[in-house]
N, CA, C and O atoms as a GROMACS GRO file, in nm:
protein
  596
    1MET      N    1   3.536  20.300  10.684
    1MET     CA    2   3.508  20.367  10.806
    1MET      C    3   3.436  20.208  10.846
    1MET      O    4   3.470  20.143  10.944
    2LYS      N    5   3.337  20.169  10.751
    2LYS     CA    6   3.241  20.081  10.774
    2LYS      C    7   3.305  19.936  10.823
    2LYS      O    8   3.260  19.868  10.915
    3HIS      N    9   3.419  19.904  10.743
    3HIS     CA   10   3.531  19.845  10.742
    3HIS      C   11   3.591  19.837  10.843
    3HIS      O   12   3.592  19.721  10.886
    4ALA      N   13   3.674  19.946  10.939
    4ALA     CA   14   3.750  19.933  11.010
    4ALA      C   15   3.664  19.923  11.147
    4ALA      O   16   3.711  19.881  11.253
    5ASN      N   17   3.533  19.968  11.128
    5ASN     CA   18   3.479  19.895  11.225
    5ASN      C   19   3.415  19.829  11.266
    5ASN      O   20   3.377  19.832  11.383
    6TYR      N   21   3.361  19.690  11.118
    6TYR     CA   22   3.338  19.619  11.183
    6TYR      C   23   3.444  19.462  11.182
    6TYR      O   24   3.410  19.344  11.194
    7SER      N   25   3.624  19.545  11.156
    7SER     CA   26   3.698  19.462  11.192
    7SER      C   27   3.761  19.446  11.326
    7SER      O   28   3.835  19.360  11.374
    8ARG      N   29   3.698  19.580  11.383
    8ARG     CA   30   3.746  19.600  11.513
    8ARG      C   31   3.622  19.516  11.562
    8ARG      O   32   3.669  19.434  11.641
    9ALA      N   33   3.543  19.505  11.558
    9ALA     CA   34   3.443  19.430  11.626
    9ALA      C   35   3.449  19.250  11.626
    9ALA      O   36   3.416  19.158  11.702
   10ILE      N   37   3.526  19.270  11.465
   10ILE     CA   38   3.570  19.083  11.516
   10ILE      C   39   3.661  19.062  11.625
   10ILE      O   40   3.672  18.984  11.719
   11VAL      N   41   3.714  19.145  11.585
   11VAL     CA   42   3.855  19.108  11.646
   11VAL      C   43   3.841  19.154  11.828
   11VAL      O   44   3.927  19.108  11.904
   12SER      N   45   3.739  19.236  11.879
   12SER     CA   46   3.693  19.260  12.022
   12SER      C   47   3.659  19.094  12.064
   12SER      O   48   3.707  19.028  12.156
   13GLY      N   49   3.562  19.054  11.964
   13GLY     CA   50   3.480  18.960  11.992
   13GLY      C   51   3.563  18.796  12.046
   13GLY      O   52   3.556  18.702  12.125
   14ILE      N   53   3.641  18.856  11.930
   14ILE     CA   54   3.822  18.709  11.909
   14ILE      C   55   3.809  18.699  12.090
   14ILE      O   56   3.751  18.631  12.175
   15MET      N   57   3.890  18.799  12.082
   15MET     CA   58   3.974  18.855  12.231
   15MET      C   59   3.870  18.845  12.273
   15MET      O   60   3.832  18.813  12.160
   16LEU      N   61   3.751  18.840  12.349
   16LEU     CA   62   3.612  18.843  12.448
   16LEU      C   63   3.608  18.654  12.479
   16LEU      O   64   3.588  18.587  12.580
   17ALA      N   65   3.623  18.635  12.401
   17ALA     CA   66   3.593  18.445  12.327
   17ALA      C   67   3.744  18.401  12.424
   17ALA      O   68   3.761  18.320  12.515
   18LEU      N   69   3.816  18.473  12.370
   18LEU     CA   70   3.972  18.395  12.412
   18LEU      C   71   4.019  18.429  12.576
   18LEU      O   72   4.103  18.370  12.643
   19SER      N   73   3.933  18.543  12.612
   19SER     CA   74   3.965  18.559  12.770
   19SER      C   75   3.894  18.484  12.865
   19SER      O   76   3.933  18.451  12.977
   20CYS      N   77   3.755  18.453  12.794
   20CYS     CA   78   3.653  18.379  12.867
   20CYS      C   79   3.738  18.245  12.799
   20CYS      O   80   3.825  18.302  12.865
   21SER      N   81   3.770  18.181  12.765
   21SER     CA   82   3.819  18.099  12.748
   21SER      C   83   3.923  18.020  12.841
   21SER      O   84   3.922  17.901  12.872
   22ALA      N   85   4.019  18.131  12.879
   22ALA     CA   86   4.089  18.107  12.915
   22ALA      C   87   4.092  18.144  13.094
   22ALA      O   88   4.172  18.114  13.182
   23ALA      N   89   3.985  18.210  13.094
   23ALA     CA   90   3.942  18.257  13.243
   23ALA      C   91   3.834  18.069  13.312
   23ALA      O   92   3.822  18.006  13.416
   24THR      N   93   3.797  18.063  13.205
   24THR     CA   94   3.718  17.916  13.226
   24THR      C   95   3.827  17.863  13.280
   24THR      O   96   3.852  17.891  13.397
   25ALA      N   97   3.908  17.781  13.211
   25ALA     CA   98   4.053  17.668  13.212
   25ALA      C   99   4.131  17.664  13.305
   25ALA      O  100   4.191  17.565  13.349
   26GLN      N  101   4.137  17.832  13.360
   26GLN     CA  102   4.201  17.795  13.455
   26GLN      C  103   4.134  17.760  13.599
   26GLN      O  104   4.204  17.714  13.689
   27GLN      N  105   3.916  17.799  13.628
   27GLN     CA  106   3.902  17.759  13.705
   27GLN      C  107   3.853  17.631  13.709
   27GLN      O  108   3.781  17.581  13.795
   28CYS      N  109   3.918  17.557  13.562
   28CYS     CA  110   3.896  17.445  13.622
   28CYS      C  111   3.981  17.342  13.631
   28CYS      O  112   3.955  17.226  13.661
   29ASN      N  113   4.105  17.400  13.599
   29ASN     CA  114   4.271  17.366  13.657
   29ASN      C  115   4.310  17.388  13.784
   29ASN      O  116   4.406  17.337  13.840
   30ALA      N  117   4.216  17.482  13.837
   30ALA     CA  118   4.211  17.517  13.986
   30ALA      C  119   4.075  17.393  14.064
   30ALA      O  120   4.104  17.322  14.160
   31PHE      N  121   3.977  17.392  14.019
   31PHE     CA  122   3.923  17.276  14.021
   31PHE      C  123   4.002  17.112  14.046
   31PHE      O  124   4.005  17.051  14.154
   32VAL      N  125   4.048  17.075  13.941
   32VAL     CA  126   4.120  16.970  13.940
   32VAL      C  127   4.200  16.979  14.056
   32VAL      O  128   4.206  16.883  14.133
   33LYS      N  129   4.276  17.107  14.080
   33LYS     CA  130   4.353  17.073  14.158
   33LYS      C  131   4.319  17.052  14.299
   33LYS      O  132   4.388  16.984  14.374
   34LYS      N  133   4.213  17.110  14.332
   34LYS     CA  134   4.197  17.120  14.453
   34LYS      C  135   4.096  16.982  14.471
   34LYS      O  136   4.097  16.944  14.588
   35LYS      N  137   4.021  16.908  14.394
   35LYS     CA  138   3.946  16.830  14.411
   35LYS      C  139   3.948  16.690  14.315
   35LYS      O  140   3.858  16.606  14.320
   36CYS      N  141   4.063  16.680  14.231
   36CYS     CA  142   4.051  16.618  14.152
   36CYS      C  143   4.243  16.501  14.237
   36CYS      O  144   4.251  16.393  14.294
   37MET      N  145   4.349  16.601  14.198
   37MET     CA  146   4.438  16.549  14.224
   37MET      C  147   4.474  16.413  14.348
   37MET      O  148   4.543  16.311  14.341
   38MET      N  149   4.403  16.466  14.444
   38MET     CA  150   4.466  16.357  14.527
   38MET      C  151   4.367  16.242  14.539
   38MET      O  152   4.396  16.164  14.631
   39LYS      N  153   4.262  16.212  14.472
   39LYS     CA  154   4.216  16.124  14.430
   39LYS      C  155   4.281  16.025  14.306
   39LYS      O  156   4.207  15.931  14.279
   40ILE      N  157   4.402  16.030  14.230
   40ILE     CA  158   4.420  15.951  14.168
   40ILE      C  159   4.568  15.826  14.302
   40ILE      O  160   4.620  15.719  14.273
   41ALA      N  161   4.580  15.891  14.408
   41ALA     CA  162   4.678  15.863  14.509
   41ALA      C  163   4.620  15.708  14.503
   41ALA      O  164   4.497  15.707  14.505
   42PRO      N  165   4.682  15.578  14.497
   42PRO     CA  166   4.829  15.561  14.480
   42PRO      C  167   4.909  15.557  14.363
   42PRO      O  168   5.020  15.505  14.356
   43PHE      N  169   4.862  15.600  14.294
   43PHE     CA  170   4.886  15.650  14.142
   43PHE      C  171   4.957  15.755  14.112
   43PHE      O  172   4.945  15.868  14.161
   44THR      N  173   5.040  15.717  14.022
   44THR     CA  174   5.117  15.876  14.003
   44THR      C  175   5.045  15.916  13.858
   44THR      O  176   5.051  15.853  13.752
   45ASN      N  177   4.971  16.048  13.888
   45ASN     CA  178   4.954  16.102  13.800
   45ASN      C  179   5.029  16.112  13.649
   45ASN      O  180   5.119  16.195  13.658
   46ASN      N  181   5.022  16.067  13.542
   46ASN     CA  182   5.099  16.112  13.412
   46ASN      C  183   5.136  16.216  13.371
   46ASN      O  184   5.197  16.227  13.265
   47GLY      N  185   5.103  16.329  13.457
   47GLY     CA  186   5.101  16.483  13.424
   47GLY      C  187   5.001  16.521  13.318
   47GLY      O  188   4.958  16.636  13.324
   48GLN      N  189   4.971  16.467  13.252
   48GLN     CA  190   4.790  16.538  13.182
   48GLN      C  191   4.768  16.593  13.238
   48GLN      O  192   4.831  16.603  13.343
   49MET      N  193   4.677  16.660  13.215
   49MET     CA  194   4.504  16.735  13.284
   49MET      C  195   4.430  16.704  13.128
   49MET      O  196   4.466  16.775  13.034
   50ASN      N  197   4.363  16.633  13.113
   50ASN     CA  198   4.250  16.643  13.050
   50ASN      C  199   4.142  16.687  13.124
   50ASN      O  200   4.068  16.629  13.203
   51THR      N  201   4.149  16.854  13.064
   51THR     CA  202   3.985  16.879  13.131
   51THR      C  203   3.926  16.946  13.008
   51THR      O  204   3.960  17.013  12.910
   52SER      N  205   3.820  16.891  13.068
   52SER     CA  206   3.694  17.032  12.970
   52SER      C  207   3.586  17.133  13.032
   52SER      O  208   3.579  17.163  13.151
   53VAL      N  209   3.522  17.168  12.953
   53VAL     CA  210   3.383  17.222  13.008
   53VAL      C  211   3.249  17.133  12.922
   53VAL      O  212   3.206  17.122  12.808
   54LEU      N  213   3.221  17.085  13.055
   54LEU     CA  214   3.084  17.005  12.917
   54LEU      C  215   2.954  17.008  12.979
   54LEU      O  216   2.931  16.984  13.097
   55THR      N  217   2.885  17.036  12.905
   55THR     CA  218   2.703  17.088  12.973
   55THR      C  219   2.637  16.929  12.951
   55THR      O  220   2.681  16.823  12.906
   56PRO      N  221   2.495  16.980  13.015
   56PRO     CA  222   2.452  16.854  13.083
   56PRO      C  223   2.377  16.767  12.862
   56PRO      O  224   2.334  16.822  12.760
   57GLY      N  225   2.404  16.616  12.903
   57GLY     CA  226   2.381  16.538  12.777
   57GLY      C  227   2.487  16.550  12.675
   57GLY      O  228   2.477  16.492  12.566
   58GLN      N  229   2.584  16.621  12.705
   58GLN     CA  230   2.678  16.589  12.627
   58GLN      C  231   2.835  16.487  12.663
   58GLN      O  232   2.875  16.434  12.766
   59ASN      N  233   2.878  16.494  12.555
   59ASN     CA  234   3.001  16.352  12.584
   59ASN      C  235   3.067  16.434  12.520
   59ASN      O  236   3.040  16.536  12.458
   60SER      N  237   3.235  16.333  12.559
   60SER     CA  238   3.315  16.350  12.505
   60SER      C  239   3.453  16.215  12.500
   60SER      O  240   3.471  16.167  12.612
   61GLU      N  241   3.512  16.174  12.427
   61GLU     CA  242   3.539  16.068  12.397
   61GLU      C  243   3.754  16.115  12.417
   61GLU      O  244   3.808  16.223  12.440
   62MET      N  245   3.808  15.994  12.396
   62MET     CA  246   3.950  16.036  12.370
   62MET      C  247   4.039  15.903  12.386
   62MET      O  248   4.037  15.810  12.466
   63ASN      N  249   4.097  15.925  12.303
   63ASN     CA  250   4.214  15.787  12.311
   63ASN      C  251   4.284  15.766  12.375
   63ASN      O  252   4.283  15.859  12.455
   64MET      N  253   4.371  15.685  12.407
   64MET     CA  254   4.492  15.709  12.552
   64MET      C  255   4.573  15.593  12.516
   64MET      O  256   4.494  15.515  12.461
   65THR      N  257   4.685  15.542  12.517
   65THR     CA  258   4.787  15.451  12.520
   65THR      C  259   4.819  15.447  12.658
   65THR      O  260   4.870  15.519  12.743
   66PHE      N  261   4.776  15.349  12.648
   66PHE     CA  262   4.858  15.268  12.811
   66PHE      C  263   4.927  15.147  12.772
   66PHE      O  264   4.882  15.052  12.707
   67TYR      N  265   5.102  15.172  12.847
   67TYR     CA  266   5.185  15.051  12.832
   67TYR      C  267   5.171  14.901  12.896
   67TYR      O  268   5.099  14.872  12.992
   68ALA      N  269   5.239  14.829  12.836
   68ALA     CA  270   5.266  14.676  12.897
   68ALA      C  271   5.334  14.727  13.027
   68ALA      O  272   5.369  14.844  13.042
   69GLY      N  273   5.352  14.605  13.143
   69GLY     CA  274   5.359  14.598  13.263
   69GLY      C  275   5.293  14.745  13.377
   69GLY      O  276   5.314  14.807  13.481
   70GLN      N  277   5.245  14.739  13.314
   70GLN     CA  278   5.175  14.930  13.418
   70GLN      C  279   5.132  14.846  13.516
   70GLN      O  280   5.163  14.727  13.518
   71ASP      N  281   5.040  14.916  13.626
   71ASP     CA  282   4.856  14.910  13.650
   71ASP      C  283   4.764  15.061  13.637
   71ASP      O  284   4.837  15.154  13.672
   72TYR      N  285   4.719  15.077  13.623
   72TYR     CA  286   4.700  15.204  13.588
   72TYR      C  287   4.541  15.262  13.650
   72TYR      O  288   4.444  15.188  13.639
   73ARG      N  289   4.528  15.390  13.711
   73ARG     CA  290   4.429  15.401  13.681
   73ARG      C  291   4.351  15.519  13.639
   73ARG      O  292   4.390  15.625  13.688
   74ILE      N  293   4.228  15.528  13.543
   74ILE     CA  294   4.108  15.626  13.537
   74ILE      C  295   4.046  15.660  13.635
   74ILE      O  296   3.975  15.582  13.699
   75LEU      N  297   4.072  15.828  13.674
   75LEU     CA  298   4.048  15.894  13.752
   75LEU      C  299   3.901  16.011  13.678
   75LEU      O  300   3.954  16.121  13.687
   76VAL      N  301   3.827  16.024  13.646
   76VAL     CA  302   3.679  16.082  13.600
   76VAL      C  303   3.622  16.171  13.724
   76VAL      O  304   3.548  16.135  13.815
   77CYS      N  305   3.684  16.309  13.696
   77CYS     CA  306   3.629  16.405  13.788
   77CYS      C  307   3.572  16.475  13.774
   77CYS      O  308   3.618  16.538  13.679
   78SER      N  309   3.450  16.537  13.822
   78SER     CA  310   3.326  16.611  13.799
   78SER      C  311   3.312  16.724  13.854
   78SER      O  312   3.382  16.734  13.955
   79GLU      N  313   3.224  16.851  13.821
   79GLU     CA  314   3.152  16.917  13.912
   79GLU      C  315   3.034  16.872  13.978
   79GLU      O  316   2.960  16.838  13.887
   80GLU      N  317   2.992  16.858  14.058
   80GLU     CA  318   2.856  16.811  14.159
   80GLU      C  319   2.767  16.874  14.054
   80GLU      O  320   2.754  16.797  13.959
   81LYS      N  321   2.720  16.956  14.043
   81LYS     CA  322   2.606  17.046  13.900
   81LYS      C  323   2.586  16.967  13.837
   81LYS      O  324   2.469  16.932  13.816
   82LEU      N  325   2.682  16.911  13.783
   82LEU     CA  326   2.684  16.775  13.634
   82LEU      C  327   2.595  16.693  13.691
   82LEU      O  328   2.511  16.660  13.607
   83GLY      N  329   2.576  16.647  13.789
   83GLY     CA  330   2.538  16.522  13.820
   83GLY      C  331   2.615  16.452  13.824
   83GLY      O  332   2.735  16.476  13.837
   84GLU      N  333   2.542  16.303  13.810
   84GLU     CA  334   2.620  16.188  13.829
   84GLU      C  335   2.710  16.118  13.670
   84GLU      O  336   2.668  16.017  13.613
   85VAL      N  337   2.840  16.200  13.621
   85VAL     CA  338   2.882  16.143  13.464
   85VAL      C  339   2.924  16.057  13.528
   85VAL      O  340   2.974  16.049  13.641
   86SER      N  341   2.882  15.923  13.371
   86SER     CA  342   2.973  15.846  13.372
   86SER      C  343   3.092  15.827  13.286
   86SER      O  344   3.155  15.918  13.232
   87PHE      N  345   3.125  15.651  13.275
   87PHE     CA  346   3.256  15.676  13.157
   87PHE      C  347   3.230  15.540  13.158
   87PHE      O  348   3.200  15.462  13.248
   88GLN      N  349   3.247  15.528  13.040
   88GLN     CA  350   3.294  15.394  12.987
   88GLN      C  351   3.478  15.344  12.925
   88GLN      O  352   3.551  15.438  12.891
   89VAL      N  353   3.524  15.224  12.919
   89VAL     CA  354   3.699  15.248  12.852
   89VAL      C  355   3.600  15.150  12.794
   89VAL      O  356   3.500  15.098  12.844
   90MET      N  357   3.663  15.138  12.663
   90MET     CA  358   3.644  15.080  12.556
   90MET      C  359   3.778  15.041  12.474
   90MET      O  360   3.868  15.119  12.503
   91ASP      N  361   3.819  14.941  12.378
   91ASP     CA  362   3.894  14.866  12.331
   91ASP      C  363   3.891  14.954  12.197
   91ASP      O  364   3.794  15.029  12.201
   92LEU      N  365   3.987  14.972  12.048
   92LEU     CA  366   3.961  15.051  11.930
   92LEU      C  367   3.853  14.994  11.904
   92LEU      O  368   3.763  15.077  11.920
   93SER      N  369   3.786  14.835  11.849
   93SER     CA  370   3.669  14.784  11.832
   93SER      C  371   3.577  14.796  11.918
   93SER      O  372   3.491  14.709  11.928
   94HIS      N  373   3.577  14.930  12.012
   94HIS     CA  374   3.431  14.966  12.070
   94HIS      C  375   3.421  14.872  12.134
   94HIS      O  376   3.307  14.868  12.180
   95LYS      N  377   3.498  14.763  12.173
   95LYS     CA  378   3.430  14.666  12.264
   95LYS      C  379   3.444  14.692  12.420
   95LYS      O  380   3.558  14.671  12.460
   96VAL      N  381   3.324  14.749  12.550
   96VAL     CA  382   3.330  14.805  12.639
   96VAL      C  383   3.393  14.731  12.765
   96VAL      O  384   3.332  14.640  12.821
   97LEU      N  385   3.506  14.773  12.804
   97LEU     CA  386   3.624  14.669  12.844
   97LEU      C  387   3.525  14.651  13.056
   97LEU      O  388   3.489  14.554  13.124
   98PHE      N  389   3.522  14.801  13.078
   98PHE     CA  390   3.451  14.879  13.241
   98PHE      C  391   3.314  14.988  13.167
   98PHE      O  392   3.294  15.052  13.064
   99ASP      N  393   3.260  14.963  13.271
   99ASP     CA  394   3.129  15.120  13.232
   99ASP      C  395   3.097  15.129  13.361
   99ASP      O  396   3.042  15.029  13.407
  100SER      N  397   3.122  15.248  13.455
  100SER     CA  398   3.111  15.284  13.538
  100SER      C  399   2.955  15.278  13.591
  100SER      O  400   2.934  15.294  13.711
  101LYS      N  401   2.849  15.257  13.502
  101LYS     CA  402   2.754  15.287  13.545
  101LYS      C  403   2.670  15.117  13.571
  101LYS      O  404   2.565  15.083  13.626
  102GLN      N  405   2.794  15.033  13.491
  102GLN     CA  406   2.726  14.924  13.569
  102GLN      C  407   2.818  14.854  13.659
  102GLN      O  408   2.834  14.734  13.681
  103ASN      N  409   2.882  14.975  13.711
  103ASN     CA  410   2.973  14.924  13.865
  103ASN      C  411   2.971  14.993  13.965
  103ASN      O  412   3.058  15.011  14.050
  104ASN      N  413   2.806  15.057  13.949
  104ASN     CA  414   2.780  15.151  14.090
  104ASN      C  415   2.859  15.256  14.071
  104ASN      O  416   2.931  15.301  14.161
  105SER      N  417   2.855  15.297  13.971
  105SER     CA  418   2.910  15.443  13.930
  105SER      C  419   3.048  15.507  14.050
  105SER      O  420   3.046  15.584  14.146
  106PRO      N  421   3.145  15.436  13.988
  106PRO     CA  422   3.280  15.511  14.076
  106PRO      C  423   3.323  15.597  13.997
  106PRO      O  424   3.260  15.606  13.892
  107ASP      N  425   3.439  15.688  14.016
  107ASP     CA  426   3.479  15.789  13.977
  107ASP      C  427   3.577  15.728  13.961
  107ASP      O  428   3.654  15.821  13.940
  108PHE      N  429   3.637  15.640  13.954
  108PHE     CA  430   3.788  15.536  13.863
  108PHE      C  431   3.762  15.427  13.846
  108PHE      O  432   3.672  15.375  13.912
  109TRP      N  433   3.838  15.352  13.747
  109TRP     CA  434   3.867  15.227  13.736
  109TRP      C  435   4.037  15.160  13.745
  109TRP      O  436   4.120  15.194  13.661
  110ASP      N  437   4.063  15.085  13.831
  110ASP     CA  438   4.202  15.085  13.816
  110ASP      C  439   4.184  14.904  13.790
  110ASP      O  440   4.119  14.815  13.844
  111PHE      N  441   4.312  14.916  13.644
  111PHE     CA  442   4.342  14.784  13.577
  111PHE      C  443   4.466  14.786  13.553
  111PHE      O  444   4.532  14.887  13.579
  112LYS      N  445   4.543  14.629  13.479
  112LYS     CA  446   4.656  14.633  13.461
  112LYS      C  447   4.648  14.552  13.295
  112LYS      O  448   4.579  14.461  13.250
  113VAL      N  449   4.754  14.638  13.239
  113VAL     CA  450   4.824  14.631  13.110
  113VAL      C  451   4.931  14.515  13.104
  113VAL      O  452   5.038  14.499  13.163
  114LYS      N  453   4.865  14.442  13.014
  114LYS     CA  454   4.982  14.330  12.974
  114LYS      C  455   5.043  14.362  12.851
  114LYS      O  456   5.165  14.362  12.832
  115ASN      N  457   4.939  14.394  12.753
  115ASN     CA  458   5.015  14.443  12.650
  115ASN      C  459   4.977  14.609  12.594
  115ASN      O  460   4.865  14.658  12.583
  116THR      N  461   5.086  14.661  12.570
  116THR     CA  462   5.056  14.783  12.498
  116THR      C  463   4.970  14.783  12.439
  116THR      O  464   4.972  14.705  12.344
  117GLN      N  465   4.810  14.893  12.465
  117GLN     CA  466   4.742  14.931  12.370
  117GLN      C  467   4.669  15.094  12.391
  117GLN      O  468   4.697  15.191  12.461
  118GLN      N  469   4.558  15.061  12.286
  118GLN     CA  470   4.541  15.218  12.284
  118GLN      C  471   4.364  15.147  12.326
  118GLN      O  472   4.303  15.045  12.294
  119LEU      N  473   4.324  15.300  12.435
  119LEU     CA  474   4.210  15.258  12.456
  119LEU      C  475   4.116  15.388  12.460
  119LEU      O  476   4.173  15.497  12.471
  120ILE      N  477   4.009  15.386  12.454
  120ILE     CA  478   3.910  15.487  12.412
  120ILE      C  479   3.852  15.507  12.560
  120ILE      O  480   3.819  15.412  12.630
  121VAL      N  481   3.842  15.626  12.594
  121VAL     CA  482   3.802  15.642  12.747
  121VAL      C  483   3.654  15.788  12.715
  121VAL      O  484   3.672  15.907  12.692
  122HIS      N  485   3.528  15.716  12.726
  122HIS     CA  486   3.403  15.758  12.671
  122HIS      C  487   3.375  15.830  12.785
  122HIS      O  488   3.395  15.767  12.888
  123VAL      N  489   3.321  15.982  12.804
  123VAL     CA  490   3.244  16.051  12.924
  123VAL      C  491   3.145  16.120  12.866
  123VAL      O  492   3.129  16.186  12.763
  124ASN      N  493   3.047  16.068  13.010
  124ASN     CA  494   2.891  16.104  12.925
  124ASN      C  495   2.850  16.208  13.058
  124ASN      O  496   2.897  16.183  13.170
  125VAL      N  497   2.737  16.350  13.031
  125VAL     CA  498   2.721  16.405  13.146
  125VAL      C  499   2.553  16.349  13.126
  125VAL      O  500   2.499  16.315  13.020
  126PRO      N  501   2.504  16.352  13.241
  126PRO     CA  502   2.311  16.334  13.240
  126PRO      C  503   2.276  16.441  13.142
  126PRO      O  504   2.344  16.532  13.095
  127PRO      N  505   2.168  16.413  13.126
  127PRO     CA  506   2.128  16.559  13.061
  127PRO      C  507   2.038  16.621  13.180
  127PRO      O  508   1.979  16.540  13.250
  128ALA      N  509   2.025  16.729  13.203
  128ALA     CA  510   1.947  16.841  13.248
  128ALA      C  511   1.831  16.760  13.353
  128ALA      O  512   1.803  16.654  13.296
  129ASN      N  513   1.767  16.769  13.461
  129ASN     CA  514   1.663  16.731  13.526
  129ASN      C  515   1.553  16.833  13.465
  129ASN      O  516   1.451  16.780  13.422
  130ASN      N  517   1.562  16.955  13.458
  130ASN     CA  518   1.493  17.083  13.424
  130ASN      C  519   1.545  17.175  13.307
  130ASN      O  520   1.648  17.174  13.240
  131GLY      N  521   1.458  17.235  13.309
  131GLY     CA  522   1.478  17.386  13.098
  131GLY      C  523   1.585  17.434  13.141
  131GLY      O  524   1.694  17.451  13.086
  132ALA      N  525   1.534  17.468  13.296
  132ALA     CA  526   1.583  17.607  13.360
  132ALA      C  527   1.740  17.596  13.407
  132ALA      O  528   1.746  17.567  13.526
  133ILE      N  529   1.871  17.613  13.343
  133ILE     CA  530   1.965  17.594  13.416
  133ILE      C  531   2.018  17.750  13.428
  133ILE      O  532   2.019  17.840  13.344
  134GLU      N  533   2.047  17.748  13.516
  134GLU     CA  534   2.165  17.881  13.563
  134GLU      C  535   2.276  17.879  13.500
  134GLU      O  536   2.298  17.978  13.432
  135ASN      N  537   2.374  17.775  13.502
  135ASN     CA  538   2.506  17.760  13.466
  135ASN      C  539   2.526  17.613  13.382
  135ASN      O  540   2.558  17.504  13.431
  136PRO      N  541   2.509  17.631  13.304
  136PRO     CA  542   2.455  17.480  13.248
  136PRO      C  543   2.658  17.391  13.240
  136PRO      O  544   2.678  17.274  13.274
  137GLY      N  545   2.720  17.444  13.212
  137GLY     CA  546   2.864  17.407  13.224
  137GLY      C  547   2.923  17.336  13.301
  137GLY      O  548   2.836  17.315  13.386
  138GLY      N  549   3.018  17.279  13.336
  138GLY     CA  550   3.099  17.251  13.431
  138GLY      C  551   3.214  17.147  13.403
  138GLY      O  552   3.205  17.050  13.328
  139CYS      N  553   3.303  17.179  13.461
  139CYS     CA  554   3.492  17.088  13.434
  139CYS      C  555   3.418  16.959  13.443
  139CYS      O  556   3.316  16.950  13.511
  140VAL      N  557   3.472  16.846  13.368
  140VAL     CA  558   3.487  16.725  13.361
  140VAL      C  559   3.675  16.725  13.329
  140VAL      O  560   3.742  16.794  13.253
  141SER      N  561   3.710  16.622  13.419
  141SER     CA  562   3.869  16.607  13.425
  141SER      C  563   3.857  16.448  13.442
  141SER      O  564   3.798  16.368  13.513
  142VAL      N  565   3.966  16.450  13.312
  142VAL     CA  566   3.987  16.297  13.300
  142VAL      C  567   4.186  16.274  13.345
  142VAL      O  568   4.273  16.344  13.295
  143MET      N  569   4.208  16.177  13.432
  143MET     CA  570   4.321  16.149  13.470
  143MET      C  571   4.339  16.030  13.526
  143MET      O  572   4.289  15.957  13.611
  144ILE      N  573   4.440  16.035  13.442
  144ILE     CA  574   4.530  15.891  13.462
  144ILE      C  575   4.672  15.870  13.559
  144ILE      O  576   4.745  15.968  13.547
  145GLY      N  577   4.720  15.778  13.640
  145GLY     CA  578   4.778  15.710  13.689
  145GLY      C  579   4.835  15.603  13.733
  145GLY      O  580   4.761  15.522  13.789
  146PHE      N  581   4.941  15.579  13.724
  146PHE     CA  582   4.996  15.438  13.682
  146PHE      C  583   5.107  15.434  13.794
  146PHE      O  584   5.135  15.532  13.863
  147LYS      N  585   5.175  15.293  13.804
  147LYS     CA  586   5.234  15.258  13.873
  147LYS      C  587   5.304  15.109  13.774
  147LYS      O  588   5.256  15.067  13.669
  148LYS      N  589   5.393  15.070  13.827
  148LYS     CA  590   5.529  14.958  13.815
  148LYS      C  591   5.415  14.836  13.832
  148LYS      O  592   5.324  14.855  13.913
  149SER      N  593   5.419  14.734  13.770
  149SER     CA  594   5.311  14.606  13.876
  149SER      C  595   5.360  14.537  13.901
  149SER      O  596   5.308  14.447  13.968
   0.00000   0.00000   0.00000
């Protein structure tokens, strides 16, 4: 009997975590559609939503392929409650090609690609200013726009 109750508790916990995760994903998708999509213009969105919930002090990194003969916009869009989210774009040897902090902190970078290459997009959420945070997590989205050169 104890085993059955324990199994039910585990299954209930997993279901709760999955439903909370799904609800958070829906909230982030709604945020991206409402606040971020229009910022990708005049570029065409590549159709992918690279969205995560990040907390103060956390960072995220992703490898992305960029194809020759295209102009690109990398847009990093985040909820205001996270503060000034910064990003860097690096090649695979971690040579920094763009750093938003060193360029007046824009939320996007436009560039041309001569040769197809993989780049790393590193996103950093600043640490919290105070010890008590009511809602520590916030949506951060990395969007890619392209157009023919």
